VEXBAFI-413514 format. One record per residue (C-alpha): residue number from 1; x, y, z. Coordinates in steps of 0.1 Angstrom, whole numbers. Example, Ala and Ser with C-alpha at 12.3 -4.5 7.8 and 13.67 -1.06 7.14 Angstrom:
BEGIN
  roro     c1     c2     c3
     1    123    -45     78
     2    137    -11     71
END
This chain:
BEGIN
  roro     c1     c2     c3
     1    280    303    -78
     2    297    300    -50
     3    307    277    -25
     4    310    281     14
     5    327    255     38
     6    317    266     70
     7    330    254    107
     8    316    256    141
     9    277    254    138
    10    260    250    164
    11    235    222    171
    12    209    244    184
    13    173    260    178
    14    187    282    149
    15    204    255    133
    16    207    253     94
    17    184    223     76
    18    201    205     41
    19    180    221      8
    20    180    187     -5
    21    173    155     24
    22    163    178     47
    23    186    168     75
    24    202    190    100
    25    241    204     87
    26    252    199    121
    27    286    206    129
    28    297    216     94
    29    275    228     63
    30    283    236     27
    31    267    266     11
    32    263    265    -26
    33    243    291    -44
    34    233    304    -15
    35    215    273      1
    36    226    251     32
    37    239    214     26
    38    247    191     48
    39    275    170     23
    40    290    171     -7
    41    269    145    -20
    42    236    165    -14
    43    256    196    -29
    44    265    174    -59
    45    229    159    -67
    46    217    198    -68
    47    244    209    -87
    48    231    180   -113
    49    196    185   -109
    50    202    228   -115
    51    227    222   -145
    52    201    197   -159
    53    171    221   -159
    54    156    199   -129
    55    152    221   -102
    56    118    216   -106
    57    120    182    -83
    58    124    208    -52
    59     90    220    -63
    60     72    188    -60
    61     84    182    -28
    62    109    201     -5
    63    136    182     13
    64    126    149     -9
    65    160    138    -11
    66    177    112      4
    67    215    115     13
    68    244     95    -13
    69    259     70      8
    70    295     63     -4
    71    297     39    -30
    72    331     42    -42
    73    346     10    -53
    74    310     -6    -46
    75    300    -15    -82
    76    330    -26    -99
    77    318    -55   -100
    78    291    -44   -127
    79    326    -46   -149
    80    318    -82   -154
    81    302    -90   -183
    82    289   -124   -170
    83    269   -105   -144
    84    257    -77   -161
    85    243   -105   -188
    86    225   -121   -162
    87    212    -88   -147
    88    195    -73   -177
    89    163    -81   -194
    90    176    -73   -227
    91    216    -68   -240
    92    218    -68   -281
    93    252    -55   -273
    94    240    -20   -279
    95    207    -15   -265
    96    204    -32   -226
    97    172    -28   -203
    98    176    -33   -166
    99    146    -36   -141
   100    164    -24   -107
   101    147    -20    -72
   102    152     12    -52
   103    141     13    -17
   104    140     53    -15
   105    111     54    -38
   106     86     73    -17
   107     70    102    -32
   108     55    121    -63
   109     89    139    -67
   110    109    107    -65
   111     85     91    -98
   112     93    124   -114
   113    129    125   -109
   114    136     85   -122
   115    114     90   -150
   116    136    121   -161
   117    170    101   -160
   118    171    109   -201
   119    177    150   -192
   120    208    138   -168
   121    225    115   -197
   122    216    111   -230
   123    222     77   -235
   124    193     67   -213
   125    164     60   -237
   126    135     60   -212
   127    126     51   -177
   128     97     38   -159
   129     87     30   -126
   130     67     11   -109
   131     55     27    -74
   132     41     -4    -53
   133     70    -25    -62
   134     97      3    -60
   135    108     -8    -89
   136    123     17   -123
   137    126     -2   -156
   138    157     18   -177
   139    164     17   -215
   140    200     28   -225
   141    225     25   -248
   142    253      2   -235
   143    285     16   -258
   144    275     52   -241
   145    265     41   -206
   146    279     10   -186
   147    255     -2   -162
   148    278      6   -134
   149    278     39   -146
   150    240     39   -145
   151    234     26   -111
   152    263     53   -100
   153    247     81   -113
   154    211     64    -91
   155    236     68    -62
   156    249    102    -69
   157    212    117    -72
   158    201     96    -37
   159    186     63    -55
   160    209     41    -48
   161    199      8    -64
   162    197    -24    -39
   163    216    -53    -62
   164    215    -90    -41
   165    229   -121    -45
   166    189   -137    -50
   167    187   -114    -83
   168    219   -127    -96
   169    211   -160    -90
   170    177   -169    -96
   171    161   -162   -135
   172    129   -140   -134
   173     97   -155   -127
   174     72   -153   -154
   175     40   -141   -139
   176     16   -170   -139
   177    -15   -153   -158
   178    -37   -186   -166
   179    -61   -180   -140
   180    -68   -142   -152
   181    -72   -161   -186
   182    -96   -186   -173
   183   -119   -159   -151
   184   -121   -141   -188
   185   -129   -169   -207
   186   -155   -180   -177
   187   -171   -144   -173
   188   -175   -140   -213
   189   -194   -168   -215
   190   -212   -162   -186
   191   -226   -135   -198
   192   -234   -144   -233
   193   -253   -181   -219
   194   -272   -156   -196
   195   -282   -139   -228
   196   -293   -164   -247
   197   -311   -184   -218
   198   -337   -150   -215
   199   -363   -165   -237
   200   -367   -198   -218
   201   -362   -175   -187
   202   -394   -157   -198
   203   -413   -185   -222
   204   -407   -164   -247
   205   -421   -192   -275
   206   -455   -193   -262
   207   -479   -184   -282
   208   -492   -150   -288
   209   -526   -138   -288
   210   -531   -140   -326
   211   -526   -178   -325
   212   -492   -179   -341
   213   -457   -186   -319
   214   -434   -162   -311
   215   -408   -160   -340
   216   -376   -162   -313
   217   -395   -201   -312
   218   -382   -214   -345
   219   -340   -204   -333
   220   -346   -224   -299
   221   -321   -251   -309
   222   -301   -223   -323
   223   -295   -209   -289
   224   -297   -237   -266
   225   -266   -252   -292
   226   -246   -218   -287
   227   -253   -224   -251
   228   -232   -258   -251
   229   -204   -242   -275
   230   -199   -217   -252
   231   -200   -242   -222
   232   -172   -263   -237
   233   -139   -238   -226
   234   -156   -232   -192
   235   -159   -272   -184
   236   -125   -281   -200
   237   -105   -254   -199
   238   -114   -228   -166
   239   -129   -261   -148
   240   -101   -286   -157
   241    -84   -277   -119
   242   -112   -287    -99
   243   -112   -321   -121
   244    -75   -327   -117
   245    -74   -316    -80
   246   -105   -343    -74
   247    -88   -369    -91
   248    -56   -364    -71
   249    -77   -368    -38
   250   -100   -394    -43
   251    -62   -412    -56
   252    -47   -398    -25
   253    -78   -415     -6
   254    -90   -381      5
   255   -121   -365     -1
   256   -118   -329     -5
   257   -140   -297    -11
   258   -130   -303    -50
   259   -148   -338    -52
   260   -185   -325    -44
   261   -176   -293    -70
   262   -162   -315    -98
   263   -194   -338    -92
   264   -214   -308    -95
   265   -200   -296   -129
   266   -198   -330   -147
   267   -235   -335   -136
   268   -246   -304   -147
   269   -227   -304   -185
   270   -238   -342   -189
   271   -271   -338   -179
   272   -275   -304   -198
   273   -259   -315   -228
   274   -291   -348   -225
   275   -318   -320   -220
   276   -310   -301   -253
   277   -298   -329   -274
   278   -333   -350   -267
   279   -351   -319   -268
   280   -364   -324   -232
   281   -355   -289   -221
   282   -327   -261   -218
   283   -302   -274   -195
   284   -284   -255   -166
   285   -258   -240   -187
   286   -265   -209   -173
   287   -260   -222   -138
   288   -229   -243   -150
   289   -210   -214   -161
   290   -219   -188   -136
   291   -209   -216   -109
   292   -173   -218   -122
   293   -172   -179   -125
   294   -179   -169    -95
   295   -156   -199    -83
   296   -126   -188   -102
   297   -130   -153    -91
   298   -129   -163    -54
   299    -98   -182    -63
   300    -83   -151    -84
   301    -94   -130    -49
   302    -72   -155    -28
   303    -42   -152    -48
   304    -40   -117    -47
   305    -12   -113    -23
   306     20    -86    -19
   307     38    -96    -49
   308     64    -62    -40
   309     69    -80     -9
   310     95   -110     -1
   311     84   -137     21
   312    110   -165     17
   313    142   -143     17
   314    173   -157     30
   315    215   -154     27
   316    211   -147    -13
   317    188   -115     -3
   318    215    -95      9
   319    249   -111      1
   320    269    -90    -24
   321    271   -107    -58
   322    313   -101    -62
   323    338    -89    -41
   324    372    -77    -44
   325    395   -103    -47
   326    438   -100    -40
   327    459   -116    -63
   328    492   -133    -56
   329    508   -108    -75
   330    486    -85    -50
   331    467    -67    -78
   332    427    -63    -67
   333    407    -85    -94
   334    364    -82    -92
   335    353   -121    -89
   336    317   -135    -79
   337    309   -151    -50
   338    303   -182    -61
   339    339   -185    -72
   340    355   -176    -42
   341    375   -208    -32
   342    396   -217     -1
   343    430   -197      5
   344    418   -164    -14
   345    426   -133     -4
   346    396   -104      0
   347    394    -73      2
   348    362    -59     21
   349    352    -25     22
   350    336     -5     53
   351    298    -14     55
   352    303    -43     34
   353    292    -79     40
   354    315   -108     49
   355    307   -135     20
   356    330   -165     35
   357    343   -179     69
   358    380   -164     71
   359    408   -155     91
   360    417   -115     94
   361    445   -107     80
   362    447    -68     84
   363    429    -38     94
   364    405    -25    121
   365    378    -47    120
   366    350    -38    140
   367    317    -62    128
   368    282    -63    133
   369    268    -99    133
   370    235    -91    145
   371    214   -102    115
   372    237   -134    120
   373    239   -136    159
   374    215   -118    171
   375    240    -99    194
   376    233    -61    190
   377    266    -50    200
   378    294    -49    171
   379    326    -70    179
   380    365    -59    176
   381    385    -85    155
   382    425    -84    156
   383    448   -101    127
   384    446   -136    134
   385    411   -139    146
   386    383   -156    129
   387    353   -139    113
   388    320   -152    102
   389    300   -151     70
   390    272   -126     73
   391    290   -102     94
   392    289    -66     84
   393    323    -46     84
   394    315    -14    100
   395    352      3    103
   396    373      7     73
   397    384    -15     50
   398    400    -51     62
   399    417    -81     45
   400    410   -117     53
   401    417   -153     38
   402    390   -173     29
   403    385   -207     50
   404    357   -223     27
   405    338   -212      1
   406    304   -193      2
   407    284   -228      4
   408    303   -242     33
   409    303   -211     56
   410    284   -213     86
   411    257   -188     76
   412    247   -213     45
   413    249   -242     66
   414    222   -225     86
   415    201   -231     57
   416    208   -262     48
   417    184   -275     81
   418    155   -295     67
   419    133   -270     79
   420    138   -246     53
   421    127   -273     28
   422     94   -285     40
   423     65   -265     29
   424     42   -258     59
   425     11   -253     39
   426     12   -292     31
   427      5   -301     67
   428    -17   -280     73
   429    -55   -283     67
   430    -79   -254     62
   431   -112   -253     76
   432   -126   -256     36
   433   -107   -287     33
   434   -121   -302     66
   435   -154   -300     60
   436   -151   -311     20
   437   -150   -352     31
   438   -179   -347     54
   439   -201   -326     28
   440   -191   -350     -2
   441   -205   -384     21
   442   -234   -364     28
   443   -247   -350     -3
   444   -239   -389    -19
   445   -256   -403      5
   446   -289   -377      3
   447   -287   -385    -36
   448   -284   -421    -29
   449   -317   -421     -5
   450   -339   -402    -30
   451   -327   -419    -60
   452   -337   -452    -40
   453   -372   -439    -29
   454   -379   -423    -66
   455   -373   -458    -79
   456   -398   -477    -62
   457   -421   -442    -66
   458   -418   -435   -100
   459   -386   -449   -118
   460   -392   -422   -146
   461   -379   -395   -120
   462   -353   -411   -102
   463   -322   -403   -125
   464   -336   -365   -127
   465   -334   -366    -91
   466   -304   -381    -89
   467   -288   -354   -111
   468   -309   -330    -91
   469   -294   -330    -58
   470   -260   -331    -72
   471   -264   -301    -94
   472   -280   -281    -62
   473   -257   -294    -36
   474   -229   -284    -53
   475   -207   -263    -27
   476   -201   -234    -45
   477   -212   -208    -18
   478   -195   -223      4
   479   -162   -227    -16
   480   -166   -189    -21
   481   -170   -183     17
   482   -134   -189     26
   483   -115   -170     -2
   484   -136   -141     -3
   485   -131   -137     35
   486    -96   -141     41
   487    -84   -123      7
   488   -105    -95     22
   489    -88    -97     57
   490    -52   -101     39
   491    -62    -67     22
   492    -76    -48     54
   493    -43    -60     76
   494    -21    -48     44
   495    -40    -13     51
   496    -26    -19     85
   497     10    -26     76
   498      8    -62     84
   499     16    -79     51
   500      6   -116     52
   501     22   -143     25
   502    -12   -161     15
   503    -43   -163     31
   504    -39   -199     52
   505    -14   -175     74
   506    -48   -161     86
   507    -62   -194     95
   508    -30   -205    108
   509    -27   -177    130
   510    -63   -182    144
   511    -50   -213    162
   512    -21   -198    180
   513    -17   -205    211
   514     20   -196    219
   515     38   -167    211
   516     78   -167    212
   517     96   -134    208
   518    132   -122    196
   519    146    -91    220
   520    171    -73    200
   521    156    -54    167
   522    120    -70    172
   523    107    -58    207
   524    131    -30    206
   525    140     -5    185
   526    174      7    168
   527    160     41    165
   528    169     57    195
   529    184     43    227
   530    184     58    263
   531    211     64    291
   532    214     63    324
   533    243     81    342
   534    265     63    373
   535    293     84    388
   536    305    117    406
   537    281    147    397
   538    295    167    365
   539    307    202    370
   540    298    229    342
   541    334    228    327
   542    333    191    323
   543    299    186    307
   544    306    215    286
   545    338    196    275
   546    323    164    272
   547    299    176    253
   548    317    194    227
   549    342    162    224
   550    317    138    217
   551    305    163    195
   552    334    157    171
   553    328    120    169
   554    305     99    143
   555    306     66    164
   556    271     56    169
   557    271     59    208
   558    289     92    207
   559    256    102    186
   560    231     87    204
   561    248    104    240
   562    253    136    222
   563    215    137    217
   564    206    128    252
   565    231    154    267
   566    220    187    277
   567    227    216    258
   568    261    234    260
   569    280    261    245
   570    301    254    217
   571    339    260    226
   572    367    251    203
   573    387    222    213
   574    431    227    216
   575    428    189    209
   576    411    164    197
   577    420    125    191
   578    399     94    178
   579    410     59    187
   580    392     36    165
   581    373     11    187
   582    386     25    218
   583    373     60    225
   584    381    100    219
   585    397    125    242
   586    397    163    242
   587    414    189    256
   588    407    224    269
   589    434    245    285
   590    442    223    316
   591    416    195    311
   592    418    164    292
   593    392    141    291
   594    390    108    279
   595    354     88    268
   596    350     53    256
   597    356     18    269
   598    368      9    308
   599    397     -1    297
   600    406     30    276
   601    397     55    306
   602    420     30    330
   603    394     13    348
   604    401    -26    336
   605    379    -40    366
   606    350    -29    345
   607    360    -43    314
   608    338    -74    316
   609    304    -54    324
   610    271    -68    307
   611    260    -35    301
   612    268    -14    271
   613    286     13    291
   614    303     49    275
   615    331     59    307
   616    343     90    312
   617    378    102    327
   618    393    136    333
   619    427    142    340
   620    435    107    344
   621    408    106    372
   622    378     85    368
   623    345    104    363
   624    317     83    358
   625    298     57    330
   626    271     64    308
   627    249     30    309
   628    230     27    278
   629    192      8    274
   630    176     -4    248
   631    147     13    239
   632    114     -9    239
   633     88     -3    216
   634     62     18    222
   635     34     -4    239
   636     50    -33    245
   637     42    -40    281
   638      5    -32    276
   639     10    -53    243
   640     20    -90    266
   641     -2    -82    295
   642    -34    -82    269
   643    -16   -117    250
   644     -9   -132    282
   645    -45   -139    290
   646    -53   -162    262
   647    -14   -167    247
   648     16   -183    263
   649     45   -161    261
   650     86   -162    259
   651    115   -141    253
   652    145   -156    232
   653    177   -132    228
   654    210   -134    213
   655    220   -109    240
   656    236   -116    274
   657    214   -114    306
   658    222    -75    308
   659    186    -63    306
   660    166    -94    322
   661    156    -67    352
   662    144    -45    328
   663    126    -72    307
   664    113    -88    338
   665     99    -58    348
   666     79    -51    313
   667     71    -84    310
   668     40   -106    330
   669     54   -122    362
   670     67   -157    355
   671     77   -149    314
   672    102   -173    304
   673    130   -156    294
   674    163   -173    272
   675    197   -153    265
   676    224   -165    248
   677    208   -182    221
   678    224   -191    190
   679    202   -192    159
   680    202   -231    158
   681    188   -227    199
   682    162   -208    189
   683    148   -230    162
   684    153   -260    190
   685    134   -245    212
   686    102   -240    185
   687    106   -275    181
   688    101   -287    215
   689     70   -262    221
   690     54   -279    191
   691     62   -313    202
   692     41   -305    237
   693     11   -297    210
   694     17   -261    210
   695      7   -239    182
   696     37   -215    180
   697     39   -178    166
   698     76   -171    163
   699     82   -129    161
   700    117   -119    149
   701    134    -93    131
   702    169   -105    116
   703    183   -138     97
   704    196   -151    130
   705    156   -159    133
   706    151   -176    102
   707    152   -209    116
   708    127   -205    144
   709    105   -179    118
   710    107   -214     93
   711     96   -236    122
   712     70   -217    136
   713     31   -221    127
   714     31   -186    118
   715     64   -166    114
   716     60   -129    115
   717     93   -104    106
   718     90    -70    122
   719    105    -43     99
   720    115    -12    104
   721    114     -7     64
   722     92    -37     49
   723    107    -35     14
   724    145    -35     22
   725    153    -64     46
   726    135    -93     60
   727    141   -132     67
   728    120   -160     53
   729     88   -159     68
   730     51   -160     65
   731     45   -124     75
   732     59    -90     77
   733     50    -61    102
   734     57    -30    100
   735     74    -19    134
   736     53     12    141
   737     22    -14    142
   738     41    -38    166
   739     21    -29    196
   740    -12    -43    173
   741     -1    -78    171
   742    -25    -91    198
   743    -56    -73    179
   744    -44    -89    144
   745    -43   -123    161
   746    -82   -117    176
   747    -94   -106    138
   748    -78   -136    123
   749   -103   -155    151
   750   -129   -133    142
   751   -124   -138    104
   752   -129   -176    114
   753   -162   -173    129
   754   -172   -150     97
   755   -164   -182     74
   756   -187   -202     98
   757   -216   -183     93
   758   -208   -180     58
   759   -212   -220     59
   760   -244   -220     79
   761   -255   -194     52
   762   -250   -212     27
   763   -264   -246     43
   764   -296   -228     47
   765   -300   -219      5
   766   -287   -260     -3
   767   -317   -272     18
   768   -340   -252      1
   769   -328   -261    -32
   770   -326   -301    -21
   771   -364   -299    -11
   772   -368   -290    -48
   773   -344   -315    -62
   774   -353   -343    -42
   775   -395   -341    -43
   776   -385   -340    -85
   777   -395   -303    -89
   778   -359   -289    -98
   779   -366   -266   -128
   780   -339   -248   -148
   781   -349   -215   -136
   782   -351   -226    -96
   783   -312   -237   -103
   784   -307   -204   -122
   785   -320   -184    -94
   786   -309   -203    -65
   787   -270   -210    -76
   788   -261   -175    -82
   789   -277   -162    -54
   790   -267   -183    -30
   791   -230   -175    -41
   792   -236   -134    -44
   793   -253   -135    -10
   794   -223   -158      7
   795   -193   -133    -11
   796   -216   -102     -3
   797   -218   -111     34
   798   -181   -117     40
   799   -171    -85     28
   800   -194    -67     49
   801   -181    -85     81
   802   -148    -86     71
   803   -150    -49     66
   804   -169    -42     97
   805   -141    -58    114
   806   -113    -39     94
   807   -128     -9    107
   808   -127    -19    142
   809    -85    -25    136
   810    -79      8    123
END
């Protein structure tokens, strides 16, 4: 194998692509084993695969690799035994098991590589990928490979795990399987009771033509007592939540929907028990077990949600677990974030987050505060300046001295607001709860009136009529309408990349009359920019020098501008210099060009401009500037135009007013625009709208929007990658579906109409059943037919209608 280092490759139509990740190799490329690679990282991954007989990876999917990031020193905290103990699921000193979240898992080749880790290191016993959750569970011998070495191995092959403070602080929540067990018990009992009820359905105990009784007649009591036994765990185990909910509701003087359900279950059980005890009849055990089975099935469907997404993220979700602390003797040591004290001297490496408020002591600080303030442009800091928790260092390593502990920093104080402590669900009454009180009062009234009537007409039938009304009017179909409709809508929204926290969010979304949007990262995209040029026309030589100078720079604005400029011939620069935080210079012959800030090129009077700009001078003569504009998401103007017809709109931004004119052109007239908004300003704005009676939808993208997202009736986080980061919210919307927000709101409103139609259908069944109950004609076979039939038909209606609605969305 031969390794060749090539300089001066042109970024043209013949540009080579990396064999591992598929990216453009750009100005430099590595040729190894007759294959092109964009960097040493990708070359190393290929070499690892090739030497371990894993090159089949590239046959599964070409260019499927992820470029390894710079990880030097990043995972030193994994050498700390206390941290390893809390991160691992199992640790007996020789064998450890850990479950790691890998955002880069995206295809079959990823699964194949991660499940063949044992070929890369024999100390790894096995690994298993959970594709929907993007996690891999790895078992390894800790005396041969440490957790840090394991993570570094994953990072080198392009699958760097995402380890957050949230994972470290919180013990893993055990999955609550009680509902599944209850559903299983109810389903098993329902099937057996239906089977045992067949002799009663078809009257198989009647005499035959030869005058003898059918042989099943002698086992009639055995069958009925078996049905009783099967119903016991269903009532007292599977159905206990309904009794608890009804009791709590009555104790709080609230008639919720569980009151008539619990009453119906209790009456069904007691009357059925009395019937078989005194030989009056077979009872209603089939209806009883069937009722609870369908109710629990609906509840299970309702609770089905997106477990691989996190809707409750705060600063802990992306804070480092540990940082590097510099001791008084100048030594570097790894310390847990929670152990940072005021006065500690910290080392923050490139791309690391600042964990506490502090003072910069050394290094070139260029800090991105977009998650905290919403301001899209990084800020420069010099020694002695104050820096705040939550900022990301973008330019080399810096040293800082902590002014506070983690719990006292600006970022964590934002989370101390009471809005993060309240439970939205407790303040919202669902449509099912709203009808519960009226339904309960109506059923009890009908039961009492009908019983009073039969007390005068035929006292022997009075008790039967009373229990029959409570049995047949049990609102099982009504209770099923909402969970099946909203549960199916939850699934449909998910297929359309709109992931909601729970079904209650759909109900709240249907009541929205005001929508507030963050600007940076929400209605704008960070994936691409546009720029306009203001100044003197550039000559061909100046254009060529400009293109080739910024070609050597890795600054984000340089890369953006380079991609926008017209193609130029590649020339060799006589001199190139980059001044961190200021700009770059390039020379060819007598031509000397400066590219960067206004002050860097000698235009001090333009230093306080609102727009992000790159200025150009040639031979100390100012030429002009490229003004960068945010690129707004596709369909923004059309979305706001359609939404404004029935929803009030407003825009909040942590940025300055540089984009105000462009926004006014995109938005409907008189749409309120608010700039320089801090996180607490956004939260207070939402509160003021709610105090005036508005039902607010907040759409944001970053940590700075978290307070407003939590305060609003519905908070939606826009994400370019739904698995990597989103603040606390009620839903996550894939950025590619941003233009469909109004469609999702309208679909939520239509879902509520489907529920109401389902209620009407259920009411029709109740009226038919009440006729038989009030007239004293209710027989077990009628209850056995009507109750399951009403449940099944309502479920079928809700499913079909929501699927039709989903097709329109798709």
